[in-house]
N, C-alpha and C positions, 0 to 999 in steps of 0.2 A: 571447381572450387573445392578445397578440403575443408571439412568441418571437424572440429575436435569436441569430445564430450569428456569432461574432466571431473576430478574429485580433488578438492583441497582439504587438507586438515588444519583447522583452526588452532590458535594458541590454547584454547580450552579443551582440545581434543575432539571436538565435534567436527562433522564433515559438512562440506557444502559442494553441491554439484551444479554444473552449468555447462553451457556450450559457446563456442567461438570460432572464428576463422583464424585467429591469430593468438595461439596459446601463449607465448611468452609475454606479449603485450599485455594480455588479460590478466596473468598473474601479477605482473607489476602493478597493474591498476587496482587489483584487489588489496595489495600491500601498501601502495604510496599515493593514491588518489581517492577523490570523491566519485569517481566512476565505478569503483567496485560496489558490489551489492550492499545494501544496508545491513544484511546479516553479517558479512565478513568485516565491516568497518569497525565493529566494537570487538572483534575477535581477533586482531592481528598480533602477531605476523601469522600469515597462512603460508602453508607449504604444498606445492603440487605433489600428489601422492599416486595419482592414476590419470591415465588418459587413453581414449580410444579415437581412431580416425574414421571418418565417414566421407563419402563422395557426394552425398546429398543431404540438403537441409532437413528433409522429412525424416530420413533415417536417423539423423542425429537428435532431433527432436523427440522421436519415439524412444530412442535409448535413453536420453536424458529423463524422460518422464518415468521410464522403467526403474532407473537408479533412485530416482527421488521417492519411489514407493518403498524401497528397501528400508529396513530398520538400521539403525547405527551399527549393530552387530553384524548384519548382512553386508553393509558397506565396508566394515573393517575387514571381514573375510574376503571380499572381492579385491581390496587393496593388497592384502597380504598374499593372496594367490598370485597376483601380478608380480609382486616383488620376489617371489620364490622362484620365477621363471628366469 
């Protein structure tokens, strides 16, 4: 199974990090349903700005935790570095 760690940019320019097995479905949930996180519900619309793929849940969870420890500025730099490639 493939796991995705992702970063969303919210309408207020803040970032949200999460993980999922179905990236497109999860982004739709964040934008259009009550299944999105409480954090993103009040900050819609959200846009997918970064994602990574992992083959194991443990790797994905470890990476999600690492990203969540980053400051907003560090997350912005991570997103920008990916978009430059």
